[in-house]
Biopython code that builds the backbone (N, CA, C, O; Angstrom):
import numpy as np
from Bio.PDB.StructureBuilder import StructureBuilder

atoms = [
    (1, "MET", "N", (5.329, -3.294, -41.067)),
    (1, "MET", "CA", (6.209, -4.439, -41.109)),
    (1, "MET", "C", (6.404, -4.940, -39.680)),
    (1, "MET", "O", (6.795, -4.165, -38.807)),
    (2, "MET", "N", (6.146, -6.183, -39.433)),
    (2, "MET", "CA", (6.317, -6.743, -38.100)),
    (2, "MET", "C", (7.688, -7.412, -38.013)),
    (2, "MET", "O", (8.155, -8.038, -38.964)),
    (3, "ASN", "N", (8.315, -7.264, -36.856)),
    (3, "ASN", "CA", (9.597, -7.877, -36.548)),
    (3, "ASN", "C", (10.695, -7.618, -37.578)),
    (3, "ASN", "O", (11.387, -8.546, -37.996)),
    (4, "PRO", "N", (10.854, -6.364, -37.986)),
    (4, "PRO", "CA", (11.996, -6.091, -38.857)),
    (4, "PRO", "C", (13.282, -6.240, -38.058)),
    (4, "PRO", "O", (13.273, -6.236, -36.827)),
    (5, "SER", "N", (14.362, -6.368, -38.767)),
    (5, "SER", "CA", (15.647, -6.528, -38.093)),
    (5, "SER", "C", (16.064, -5.215, -37.439)),
    (5, "SER", "O", (15.562, -4.143, -37.776)),
    (6, "ILE", "N", (16.988, -5.328, -36.504)),
    (6, "ILE", "CA", (17.537, -4.131, -35.866)),
    (6, "ILE", "C", (18.222, -3.266, -36.919)),
    (6, "ILE", "O", (18.237, -2.041, -36.803)),
    (7, "GLU", "N", (18.788, -3.895, -37.942)),
    (7, "GLU", "CA", (19.412, -3.134, -39.021)),
    (7, "GLU", "C", (18.378, -2.258, -39.735)),
    (7, "GLU", "O", (18.672, -1.112, -40.074)),
    (8, "GLU", "N", (17.178, -2.783, -39.964)),
    (8, "GLU", "CA", (16.131, -1.991, -40.612)),
    (8, "GLU", "C", (15.685, -0.829, -39.718)),
    (8, "GLU", "O", (15.391, 0.261, -40.210)),
    (9, "ILE", "N", (15.636, -1.067, -38.416)),
    (9, "ILE", "CA", (15.268, -0.004, -37.475)),
    (9, "ILE", "C", (16.346, 1.083, -37.482)),
    (9, "ILE", "O", (16.030, 2.271, -37.549)),
    (10, "THR", "N", (17.616, 0.678, -37.413)),
    (10, "THR", "CA", (18.687, 1.673, -37.410)),
    (10, "THR", "C", (18.751, 2.413, -38.744)),
    (10, "THR", "O", (19.050, 3.607, -38.766)),
    (11, "ASN", "N", (18.476, 1.732, -39.852)),
    (11, "ASN", "CA", (18.452, 2.408, -41.155)),
    (11, "ASN", "C", (17.378, 3.488, -41.178)),
    (11, "ASN", "O", (17.609, 4.585, -41.686)),
    (12, "TRP", "N", (16.194, 3.178, -40.623)),
    (12, "TRP", "CA", (15.119, 4.173, -40.578)),
    (12, "TRP", "C", (15.569, 5.372, -39.740)),
    (12, "TRP", "O", (15.407, 6.521, -40.152)),
    (13, "LEU", "N", (16.135, 5.097, -38.559)),
    (13, "LEU", "CA", (16.573, 6.183, -37.684)),
    (13, "LEU", "C", (17.679, 7.009, -38.347)),
    (13, "LEU", "O", (17.669, 8.236, -38.258)),
    (14, "GLU", "N", (18.629, 6.348, -39.007)),
    (14, "GLU", "CA", (19.699, 7.082, -39.684)),
    (14, "GLU", "C", (19.141, 7.986, -40.774)),
    (14, "GLU", "O", (19.685, 9.062, -41.024)),
    (15, "SER", "N", (18.066, 7.564, -41.421)),
    (15, "SER", "CA", (17.448, 8.394, -42.461)),
    (15, "SER", "C", (16.779, 9.629, -41.861)),
    (15, "SER", "O", (16.448, 10.569, -42.583)),
    (16, "LYS", "N", (16.581, 9.631, -40.541)),
    (16, "LYS", "CA", (15.940, 10.762, -39.861)),
    (16, "LYS", "C", (16.952, 11.655, -39.148)),
    (16, "LYS", "O", (16.568, 12.508, -38.348)),
    (17, "SER", "N", (18.236, 11.466, -39.428)),
    (17, "SER", "CA", (19.255, 12.328, -38.847)),
    (17, "SER", "C", (18.963, 13.774, -39.230)),
    (17, "SER", "O", (18.568, 14.057, -40.361)),
    (18, "SER", "N", (19.157, 14.673, -38.294)),
    (18, "SER", "CA", (18.857, 16.109, -38.423)),
    (18, "SER", "C", (17.367, 16.414, -38.312)),
    (18, "SER", "O", (16.973, 17.576, -38.414)),
    (19, "HIS", "N", (16.541, 15.410, -38.108)),
    (19, "HIS", "CA", (15.113, 15.622, -37.882)),
    (19, "HIS", "C", (14.857, 15.702, -36.371)),
    (19, "HIS", "O", (15.689, 15.291, -35.562)),
    (20, "THR", "N", (13.709, 16.231, -36.022)),
    (20, "THR", "CA", (13.267, 16.194, -34.627)),
    (20, "THR", "C", (12.475, 14.917, -34.433)),
    (20, "THR", "O", (11.546, 14.626, -35.187)),
    (21, "LEU", "N", (12.850, 14.157, -33.414)),
    (21, "LEU", "CA", (12.132, 12.932, -33.069)),
    (21, "LEU", "C", (11.261, 13.200, -31.853)),
    (21, "LEU", "O", (11.711, 13.795, -30.873)),
    (22, "HIS", "N", (10.022, 12.760, -31.921)),
    (22, "HIS", "CA", (9.098, 12.823, -30.794)),
    (22, "HIS", "C", (8.908, 11.380, -30.338)),
    (22, "HIS", "O", (8.321, 10.561, -31.045)),
    (23, "ILE", "N", (9.412, 11.088, -29.151)),
    (23, "ILE", "CA", (9.415, 9.716, -28.639)),
    (23, "ILE", "C", (8.447, 9.627, -27.478)),
    (23, "ILE", "O", (8.518, 10.410, -26.531)),
    (24, "SER", "N", (7.547, 8.672, -27.561)),
    (24, "SER", "CA", (6.618, 8.392, -26.472)),
    (24, "SER", "C", (6.969, 7.014, -25.936)),
    (24, "SER", "O", (6.959, 6.030, -26.676)),
    (25, "LYS", "N", (7.283, 6.948, -24.640)),
    (25, "LYS", "CA", (7.646, 5.672, -24.014)),
    (25, "LYS", "C", (6.590, 5.326, -22.979)),
    (25, "LYS", "O", (6.335, 6.103, -22.059)),
    (26, "GLU", "N", (5.979, 4.161, -23.131)),
    (26, "GLU", "CA", (5.012, 3.665, -22.146)),
    (26, "GLU", "C", (5.608, 2.421, -21.507)),
    (26, "GLU", "O", (5.879, 1.423, -22.175)),
    (27, "GLU", "N", (5.805, 2.507, -20.192)),
    (27, "GLU", "CA", (6.428, 1.415, -19.451)),
    (27, "GLU", "C", (5.786, 1.326, -18.079)),
    (27, "GLU", "O", (5.803, 2.298, -17.324)),
    (28, "ASP", "N", (5.223, 0.179, -17.748)),
    (28, "ASP", "CA", (4.615, -0.034, -16.430)),
    (28, "ASP", "C", (3.656, 1.096, -16.041)),
    (28, "ASP", "O", (3.781, 1.674, -14.961)),
    (29, "LYS", "N", (2.715, 1.405, -16.908)),
    (29, "LYS", "CA", (1.693, 2.431, -16.663)),
    (29, "LYS", "C", (2.272, 3.833, -16.498)),
    (29, "LYS", "O", (1.585, 4.742, -16.032)),
    (30, "ASP", "N", (3.532, 4.006, -16.879)),
    (30, "ASP", "CA", (4.195, 5.307, -16.828)),
    (30, "ASP", "C", (4.449, 5.736, -18.267)),
    (30, "ASP", "O", (4.862, 4.929, -19.099)),
    (31, "GLN", "N", (4.201, 7.009, -18.554)),
    (31, "GLN", "CA", (4.435, 7.498, -19.908)),
    (31, "GLN", "C", (5.350, 8.709, -19.873)),
    (31, "GLN", "O", (5.120, 9.657, -19.123)),
    (32, "ASP", "N", (6.387, 8.666, -20.693)),
    (32, "ASP", "CA", (7.323, 9.772, -20.837)),
    (32, "ASP", "C", (7.269, 10.254, -22.279)),
    (32, "ASP", "O", (7.027, 9.477, -23.202)),
    (33, "GLN", "N", (7.499, 11.545, -22.454)),
    (33, "GLN", "CA", (7.588, 12.145, -23.780)),
    (33, "GLN", "C", (8.987, 12.739, -23.920)),
    (33, "GLN", "O", (9.463, 13.446, -23.032)),
    (34, "ILE", "N", (9.629, 12.450, -25.025)),
    (34, "ILE", "CA", (10.965, 12.957, -25.270)),
    (34, "ILE", "C", (10.955, 13.641, -26.632)),
    (34, "ILE", "O", (10.391, 13.124, -27.596)),
    (35, "GLU", "N", (11.580, 14.797, -26.696)),
    (35, "GLU", "CA", (11.773, 15.479, -27.974)),
    (35, "GLU", "C", (13.267, 15.609, -28.164)),
    (35, "GLU", "O", (13.966, 16.142, -27.302)),
    (36, "LEU", "N", (13.761, 15.120, -29.296)),
    (36, "LEU", "CA", (15.204, 15.031, -29.522)),
    (36, "LEU", "C", (15.536, 15.442, -30.944)),
    (36, "LEU", "O", (14.906, 14.980, -31.895)),
    (37, "GLN", "N", (16.523, 16.310, -31.086)),
    (37, "GLN", "CA", (17.049, 16.673, -32.404)),
    (37, "GLN", "C", (18.147, 15.646, -32.711)),
    (37, "GLN", "O", (19.260, 15.746, -32.195)),
    (38, "LEU", "N", (17.821, 14.662, -33.555)),
    (38, "LEU", "CA", (18.742, 13.547, -33.789)),
    (38, "LEU", "C", (19.974, 13.989, -34.569)),
    (38, "LEU", "O", (19.878, 14.489, -35.690)),
    (39, "GLU", "N", (21.136, 13.791, -33.945)),
    (39, "GLU", "CA", (22.403, 14.096, -34.604)),
    (39, "GLU", "C", (23.046, 12.823, -35.144)),
    (39, "GLU", "O", (23.563, 12.800, -36.261)),
    (40, "ARG", "N", (23.008, 11.775, -34.344)),
    (40, "ARG", "CA", (23.568, 10.486, -34.768)),
    (40, "ARG", "C", (23.032, 9.401, -33.850)),
    (40, "ARG", "O", (22.438, 9.684, -32.809)),
    (41, "LEU", "N", (23.249, 8.160, -34.252)),
    (41, "LEU", "CA", (22.828, 7.062, -33.388)),
    (41, "LEU", "C", (23.870, 5.969, -33.377)),
    (41, "LEU", "O", (24.689, 5.848, -34.288)),
    (42, "GLU", "N", (23.819, 5.176, -32.322)),
    (42, "GLU", "CA", (24.707, 4.026, -32.175)),
    (42, "GLU", "C", (23.877, 2.831, -31.760)),
    (42, "GLU", "O", (22.881, 2.966, -31.049)),
    (43, "HIS", "N", (24.297, 1.657, -32.214)),
    (43, "HIS", "CA", (23.696, 0.409, -31.738)),
    (43, "HIS", "C", (24.755, -0.291, -30.903)),
    (43, "HIS", "O", (25.776, -0.736, -31.427)),
    (44, "HIS", "N", (24.510, -0.388, -29.605)),
    (44, "HIS", "CA", (25.459, -1.037, -28.694)),
    (44, "HIS", "C", (25.019, -2.469, -28.438)),
    (44, "HIS", "O", (23.837, -2.744, -28.228)),
    (45, "GLN", "N", (25.985, -3.372, -28.459)),
    (45, "GLN", "CA", (25.729, -4.763, -28.102)),
    (45, "GLN", "C", (26.793, -5.203, -27.109)),
    (45, "GLN", "O", (27.983, -4.968, -27.314)),
    (46, "HIS", "N", (26.351, -5.847, -26.027)),
    (46, "HIS", "CA", (27.246, -6.361, -25.003)),
    (46, "HIS", "C", (27.017, -7.863, -24.885)),
    (46, "HIS", "O", (25.887, -8.336, -25.008)),
    (47, "GLN", "N", (28.068, -8.593, -24.651)),
    (47, "GLN", "CA", (27.953, -10.045, -24.524)),
    (47, "GLN", "C", (27.350, -10.463, -23.183)),
    (47, "GLN", "O", (26.605, -11.440, -23.104)),
    (48, "GLU", "N", (27.679, -9.718, -22.140)),
    (48, "GLU", "CA", (27.232, -10.073, -20.798)),
    (48, "GLU", "C", (26.233, -9.042, -20.284)),
    (48, "GLU", "O", (26.392, -7.852, -20.555)),
    (49, "PRO", "N", (25.202, -9.473, -19.544)),
    (49, "PRO", "CA", (24.293, -8.500, -18.939)),
    (49, "PRO", "C", (25.001, -7.707, -17.852)),
    (49, "PRO", "O", (26.031, -8.137, -17.335)),
    (50, "SER", "N", (24.455, -6.559, -17.508)),
    (50, "SER", "CA", (25.069, -5.743, -16.465)),
    (50, "SER", "C", (24.951, -6.437, -15.114)),
    (50, "SER", "O", (24.130, -7.336, -14.933)),
    (51, "ILE", "N", (25.774, -6.012, -14.179)),
    (51, "ILE", "CA", (25.811, -6.623, -12.850)),
    (51, "ILE", "C", (24.453, -6.510, -12.159)),
    (51, "ILE", "O", (24.000, -7.457, -11.515)),
    (52, "ASP", "N", (23.801, -5.341, -12.296)),
    (52, "ASP", "CA", (22.519, -5.158, -11.616)),
    (52, "ASP", "C", (21.333, -5.698, -12.411)),
    (52, "ASP", "O", (20.197, -5.669, -11.938)),
    (53, "GLY", "N", (21.606, -6.200, -13.640)),
    (53, "GLY", "CA", (20.544, -6.775, -14.439)),
    (53, "GLY", "C", (19.650, -5.747, -15.108)),
    (53, "GLY", "O", (18.679, -6.108, -15.773)),
    (54, "TYR", "N", (19.970, -4.451, -14.937)),
    (54, "TYR", "CA", (19.113, -3.423, -15.509)),
    (54, "TYR", "C", (19.522, -3.059, -16.933)),
    (54, "TYR", "O", (18.663, -2.827, -17.784)),
    (55, "GLY", "N", (20.807, -3.008, -17.195)),
    (55, "GLY", "CA", (21.272, -2.617, -18.525)),
    (55, "GLY", "C", (20.937, -3.666, -19.564)),
    (55, "GLY", "O", (20.928, -4.864, -19.280)),
    (56, "ASP", "N", (20.667, -3.209, -20.755)),
    (56, "ASP", "CA", (20.328, -4.114, -21.844)),
    (56, "ASP", "C", (21.574, -4.593, -22.568)),
    (56, "ASP", "O", (22.574, -3.879, -22.637)),
    (57, "ARG", "N", (21.510, -5.805, -23.107)),
    (57, "ARG", "CA", (22.604, -6.316, -23.919)),
    (57, "ARG", "C", (22.634, -5.617, -25.267)),
    (57, "ARG", "O", (23.697, -5.444, -25.862)),
    (58, "SER", "N", (21.466, -5.216, -25.746)),
    (58, "SER", "CA", (21.355, -4.525, -27.028)),
    (58, "SER", "C", (20.568, -3.242, -26.804)),
    (58, "SER", "O", (19.506, -3.260, -26.182)),
    (59, "ALA", "N", (21.089, -2.133, -27.312)),
    (59, "ALA", "CA", (20.418, -0.850, -27.110)),
    (59, "ALA", "C", (20.756, 0.116, -28.230)),
    (59, "ALA", "O", (21.837, 0.068, -28.816)),
    (60, "LEU", "N", (19.805, 0.993, -28.513)),
    (60, "LEU", "CA", (20.033, 2.104, -29.433)),
    (60, "LEU", "C", (20.313, 3.350, -28.618)),
    (60, "LEU", "O", (19.579, 3.650, -27.676)),
    (61, "LEU", "N", (21.353, 4.073, -28.960)),
    (61, "LEU", "CA", (21.664, 5.353, -28.324)),
    (61, "LEU", "C", (21.400, 6.440, -29.349)),
    (61, "LEU", "O", (22.067, 6.510, -30.382)),
    (62, "LEU", "N", (20.426, 7.286, -29.059)),
    (62, "LEU", "CA", (20.077, 8.392, -29.935)),
    (62, "LEU", "C", (20.751, 9.641, -29.388)),
    (62, "LEU", "O", (20.420, 10.094, -28.293)),
    (63, "HIS", "N", (21.686, 10.196, -30.136)),
    (63, "HIS", "CA", (22.453, 11.355, -29.683)),
    (63, "HIS", "C", (21.876, 12.630, -30.266)),
    (63, "HIS", "O", (21.550, 12.701, -31.451)),
    (64, "GLY", "N", (21.755, 13.644, -29.404)),
    (64, "GLY", "CA", (21.289, 14.952, -29.823)),
    (64, "GLY", "C", (20.717, 15.694, -28.637)),
    (64, "GLY", "O", (20.490, 15.112, -27.576)),
    (65, "SER", "N", (20.487, 16.978, -28.820)),
    (65, "SER", "CA", (19.915, 17.753, -27.726)),
    (65, "SER", "C", (18.415, 17.536, -27.688)),
    (65, "SER", "O", (17.772, 17.316, -28.715)),
    (66, "GLY", "N", (17.873, 17.601, -26.478)),
    (66, "GLY", "CA", (16.444, 17.394, -26.353)),
    (66, "GLY", "C", (15.947, 17.621, -24.947)),
    (66, "GLY", "O", (16.688, 18.045, -24.061)),
    (67, "VAL", "N", (14.664, 17.326, -24.762)),
    (67, "VAL", "CA", (14.020, 17.475, -23.461)),
    (67, "VAL", "C", (13.192, 16.237, -23.152)),
    (67, "VAL", "O", (12.736, 15.525, -24.047)),
    (68, "VAL", "N", (13.013, 16.003, -21.849)),
    (68, "VAL", "CA", (12.168, 14.928, -21.346)),
    (68, "VAL", "C", (10.986, 15.577, -20.637)),
    (68, "VAL", "O", (11.166, 16.480, -19.819)),
    (69, "MET", "N", (9.775, 15.116, -20.951)),
    (69, "MET", "CA", (8.574, 15.652, -20.316)),
    (69, "MET", "C", (7.885, 14.519, -19.561)),
    (69, "MET", "O", (7.416, 13.551, -20.159)),
    (70, "THR", "N", (7.831, 14.656, -18.228)),
    (70, "THR", "CA", (7.179, 13.646, -17.399)),
    (70, "THR", "C", (6.300, 14.338, -16.377)),
    (70, "THR", "O", (6.730, 15.292, -15.729)),
    (71, "ALA", "N", (5.096, 13.874, -16.231)),
    (71, "ALA", "CA", (4.164, 14.372, -15.203)),
    (71, "ALA", "C", (4.171, 15.894, -15.089)),
    (71, "ALA", "O", (4.221, 16.441, -13.987)),
    (72, "GLY", "N", (4.120, 16.567, -16.227)),
    (72, "GLY", "CA", (4.039, 18.018, -16.212)),
    (72, "GLY", "C", (5.351, 18.745, -16.022)),
    (72, "GLY", "O", (5.370, 19.975, -15.976)),
    (73, "HIS", "N", (6.453, 18.012, -15.910)),
    (73, "HIS", "CA", (7.772, 18.637, -15.744)),
    (73, "HIS", "C", (8.578, 18.445, -17.027)),
    (73, "HIS", "O", (8.488, 17.408, -17.684)),
    (74, "THR", "N", (9.356, 19.449, -17.367)),
    (74, "THR", "CA", (10.238, 19.364, -18.524)),
    (74, "THR", "C", (11.669, 19.574, -18.048)),
    (74, "THR", "O", (11.951, 20.492, -17.277)),
    (75, "ALA", "N", (12.573, 18.708, -18.519)),
    (75, "ALA", "CA", (13.977, 18.811, -18.133)),
    (75, "ALA", "C", (14.846, 18.499, -19.353)),
    (75, "ALA", "O", (14.437, 17.743, -20.234)),
    (76, "PRO", "N", (16.047, 19.087, -19.399)),
    (76, "PRO", "CA", (16.956, 18.762, -20.500)),
    (76, "PRO", "C", (17.292, 17.270, -20.489)),
    (76, "PRO", "O", (17.352, 16.641, -19.432)),
    (77, "LEU", "N", (17.502, 16.734, -21.652)),
    (77, "LEU", "CA", (17.884, 15.334, -21.784)),
    (77, "LEU", "C", (19.287, 15.159, -21.216)),
    (77, "LEU", "O", (20.223, 15.803, -21.690)),
    (78, "PRO", "N", (19.454, 14.294, -20.200)),
    (78, "PRO", "CA", (20.788, 14.098, -19.613)),
    (78, "PRO", "C", (21.780, 13.580, -20.657)),
    (78, "PRO", "O", (21.433, 12.715, -21.462)),
    (79, "THR", "N", (22.947, 14.075, -20.649)),
    (79, "THR", "CA", (24.066, 13.660, -21.505)),
    (79, "THR", "C", (23.781, 13.773, -23.006)),
    (79, "THR", "O", (24.508, 13.194, -23.813)),
    (80, "ASN", "N", (22.745, 14.502, -23.385)),
    (80, "ASN", "CA", (22.394, 14.659, -24.805)),
    (80, "ASN", "C", (22.318, 13.324, -25.543)),
    (80, "ASN", "O", (22.769, 13.202, -26.682)),
    (81, "ALA", "N", (21.741, 12.330, -24.875)),
    (81, "ALA", "CA", (21.536, 11.023, -25.493)),
    (81, "ALA", "C", (20.322, 10.363, -24.850)),
    (81, "ALA", "O", (20.026, 10.582, -23.675)),
    (82, "TYR", "N", (19.626, 9.551, -25.642)),
    (82, "TYR", "CA", (18.485, 8.801, -25.143)),
    (82, "TYR", "C", (18.700, 7.341, -25.505)),
    (82, "TYR", "O", (19.055, 7.024, -26.640)),
    (83, "VAL", "N", (18.488, 6.456, -24.545)),
    (83, "VAL", "CA", (18.741, 5.029, -24.733)),
    (83, "VAL", "C", (17.420, 4.284, -24.872)),
    (83, "VAL", "O", (16.507, 4.457, -24.065)),
    (84, "ILE", "N", (17.334, 3.455, -25.903)),
    (84, "ILE", "CA", (16.191, 2.551, -26.073)),
    (84, "ILE", "C", (16.732, 1.137, -25.975)),
    (84, "ILE", "O", (17.451, 0.676, -26.862)),
    (85, "GLY", "N", (16.382, 0.443, -24.885)),
    (85, "GLY", "CA", (16.816, -0.938, -24.701)),
    (85, "GLY", "C", (16.070, -1.858, -25.649)),
    (85, "GLY", "O", (14.849, -1.767, -25.779)),
    (86, "LEU", "N", (16.798, -2.739, -26.310)),
    (86, "LEU", "CA", (16.195, -3.631, -27.291)),
    (86, "LEU", "C", (16.081, -5.075, -26.814)),
    (86, "LEU", "O", (15.568, -5.922, -27.544)),
    (87, "ASP", "N", (16.554, -5.374, -25.594)),
    (87, "ASP", "CA", (16.393, -6.738, -25.095)),
    (87, "ASP", "C", (14.901, -7.058, -25.029)),
    (87, "ASP", "O", (14.101, -6.232, -24.590)),
    (88, "GLY", "N", (14.545, -8.228, -25.455)),
    (88, "GLY", "CA", (13.145, -8.615, -25.415)),
    (88, "GLY", "C", (12.303, -7.909, -26.459)),
    (88, "GLY", "O", (11.098, -7.740, -26.273)),
    (89, "LEU", "N", (12.929, -7.489, -27.570)),
    (89, "LEU", "CA", (12.174, -6.851, -28.646)),
    (89, "LEU", "C", (11.175, -7.858, -29.196)),
    (89, "LEU", "O", (11.551, -8.898, -29.738)),
    (90, "LYS", "N", (9.895, -7.531, -29.046)),
    (90, "LYS", "CA", (8.827, -8.442, -29.468)),
    (90, "LYS", "C", (8.327, -8.129, -30.862)),
    (90, "LYS", "O", (8.051, -9.036, -31.648)),
    (91, "ALA", "N", (8.209, -6.832, -31.176)),
    (91, "ALA", "CA", (7.670, -6.437, -32.472)),
    (91, "ALA", "C", (8.133, -5.036, -32.802)),
    (91, "ALA", "O", (8.450, -4.240, -31.918)),
    (92, "ALA", "N", (8.167, -4.752, -34.081)),
    (92, "ALA", "CA", (8.490, -3.404, -34.545)),
    (92, "ALA", "C", (7.710, -3.151, -35.825)),
    (92, "ALA", "O", (7.617, -4.009, -36.703)),
    (93, "GLU", "N", (7.164, -1.969, -35.903)),
    (93, "GLU", "CA", (6.447, -1.548, -37.101)),
    (93, "GLU", "C", (7.151, -0.318, -37.640)),
    (93, "GLU", "O", (7.340, 0.666, -36.925)),
    (94, "ILE", "N", (7.534, -0.379, -38.901)),
    (94, "ILE", "CA", (8.214, 0.744, -39.526)),
    (94, "ILE", "C", (7.300, 1.343, -40.582)),
    (94, "ILE", "O", (6.824, 0.646, -41.478)),
    (95, "HIS", "N", (7.061, 2.642, -40.465)),
    (95, "HIS", "CA", (6.254, 3.388, -41.429)),
    (95, "HIS", "C", (7.100, 4.545, -41.937)),
    (95, "HIS", "O", (8.225, 4.740, -41.476)),
    (96, "ASP", "N", (6.571, 5.316, -42.883)),
    (96, "ASP", "CA", (7.346, 6.430, -43.438)),
    (96, "ASP", "C", (7.766, 7.438, -42.379)),
    (96, "ASP", "O", (8.928, 7.845, -42.340)),
    (97, "ASN", "N", (6.832, 7.848, -41.515)),
    (97, "ASN", "CA", (7.152, 8.929, -40.574)),
    (97, "ASN", "C", (7.175, 8.491, -39.117)),
    (97, "ASN", "O", (7.365, 9.324, -38.231)),
    (98, "HIS", "N", (6.985, 7.199, -38.849)),
    (98, "HIS", "CA", (7.090, 6.746, -37.462)),
    (98, "HIS", "C", (7.418, 5.260, -37.365)),
    (98, "HIS", "O", (7.229, 4.483, -38.301)),
    (99, "VAL", "N", (7.919, 4.906, -36.183)),
    (99, "VAL", "CA", (8.276, 3.522, -35.843)),
    (99, "VAL", "C", (7.663, 3.221, -34.481)),
    (99, "VAL", "O", (7.645, 4.078, -33.598)),
    (100, "VAL", "N", (7.161, 2.000, -34.316)),
    (100, "VAL", "CA", (6.662, 1.554, -33.018)),
    (100, "VAL", "C", (7.465, 0.313, -32.631)),
    (100, "VAL", "O", (7.475, -0.683, -33.354)),
    (101, "LEU", "N", (8.138, 0.387, -31.479)),
    (101, "LEU", "CA", (8.931, -0.738, -30.972)),
    (101, "LEU", "C", (8.276, -1.261, -29.701)),
    (101, "LEU", "O", (7.977, -0.487, -28.792)),
    (102, "THR", "N", (8.054, -2.553, -29.633)),
    (102, "THR", "CA", (7.482, -3.170, -28.443)),
    (102, "THR", "C", (8.498, -4.137, -27.860)),
    (102, "THR", "O", (8.920, -5.088, -28.517)),
    (103, "THR", "N", (8.888, -3.876, -26.599)),
    (103, "THR", "CA", (9.833, -4.747, -25.903)),
    (103, "THR", "C", (9.129, -5.359, -24.694)),
    (103, "THR", "O", (7.966, -5.063, -24.422)),
    (104, "GLU", "N", (9.849, -6.215, -23.979)),
    (104, "GLU", "CA", (9.272, -6.806, -22.766)),
    (104, "GLU", "C", (8.950, -5.742, -21.729)),
    (104, "GLU", "O", (8.038, -5.917, -20.921)),
    (105, "ARG", "N", (9.700, -4.628, -21.746)),
    (105, "ARG", "CA", (9.513, -3.570, -20.754)),
    (105, "ARG", "C", (8.460, -2.538, -21.119)),
    (105, "ARG", "O", (7.807, -1.976, -20.240)),
    (106, "GLY", "N", (8.291, -2.283, -22.420)),
    (106, "GLY", "CA", (7.362, -1.220, -22.790)),
    (106, "GLY", "C", (7.274, -1.017, -24.287)),
    (106, "GLY", "O", (7.796, -1.802, -25.078)),
    (107, "THR", "N", (6.591, 0.069, -24.656)),
    (107, "THR", "CA", (6.382, 0.417, -26.055)),
    (107, "THR", "C", (6.932, 1.812, -26.323)),
    (107, "THR", "O", (6.691, 2.745, -25.557)),
    (108, "TYR", "N", (7.665, 1.939, -27.409)),
    (108, "TYR", "CA", (8.233, 3.209, -27.834)),
    (108, "TYR", "C", (7.628, 3.574, -29.188)),
    (108, "TYR", "O", (7.685, 2.785, -30.131)),
    (109, "THR", "N", (7.056, 4.758, -29.280)),
    (109, "THR", "CA", (6.579, 5.278, -30.554)),
    (109, "THR", "C", (7.473, 6.456, -30.904)),
    (109, "THR", "O", (7.587, 7.411, -30.137)),
    (110, "ILE", "N", (8.102, 6.381, -32.063)),
    (110, "ILE", "CA", (9.051, 7.416, -32.490)),
    (110, "ILE", "C", (8.519, 8.035, -33.769)),
    (110, "ILE", "O", (8.365, 7.358, -34.785)),
    (111, "LYS", "N", (8.238, 9.343, -33.706)),
    (111, "LYS", "CA", (7.746, 10.080, -34.880)),
    (111, "LYS", "C", (8.793, 11.094, -35.286)),
    (111, "LYS", "O", (9.398, 11.753, -34.441)),
    (112, "ALA", "N", (9.003, 11.213, -36.583)),
    (112, "ALA", "CA", (9.974, 12.172, -37.110)),
    (112, "ALA", "C", (9.252, 13.340, -37.764)),
    (112, "ALA", "O", (8.288, 13.156, -38.508)),
    (113, "THR", "N", (9.740, 14.553, -37.473)),
    (113, "THR", "CA", (9.178, 15.744, -38.128)),
    (113, "THR", "C", (10.289, 16.559, -38.744)),
    (113, "THR", "O", (10.030, 17.602, -39.344)),
]
sb = StructureBuilder()
sb.init_structure("model")
sb.init_model(0)
sb.init_chain("A")
sb.init_seg("    ")
for serial, (resi, resn, name, xyz) in enumerate(atoms, 1):
    if name == "N":
        sb.init_residue(resn, " ", resi, " ")
    sb.init_atom(name, np.array(xyz, "f"), 0.0, 1.0, " ", f" {name:<3s}", serial, name[0])
structure = sb.get_structure()
């Protein structure tokens, strides 16, 4: 499904609560791998952009314990939450066991196990 609503994306993620999510983020030729035991999620919306222009007006916060794997290093997920910025969401594909989100900044592939 191309360009589903944010509600459809959050519904898919909510259906994966208590599952392990394997998130691959590709942004500016950089790739990160995140493994997260999803406990809950939030959809945050702000009317104004952040002062530094980095924060997104719309974002998904995936709460749960997990790890981040970058360039051969593994570290605990800071604050037990992972943020996916949705500003500039260009496309989204929802399948039974995975979702692919494409934004202006990068591509996120989320697989549930």
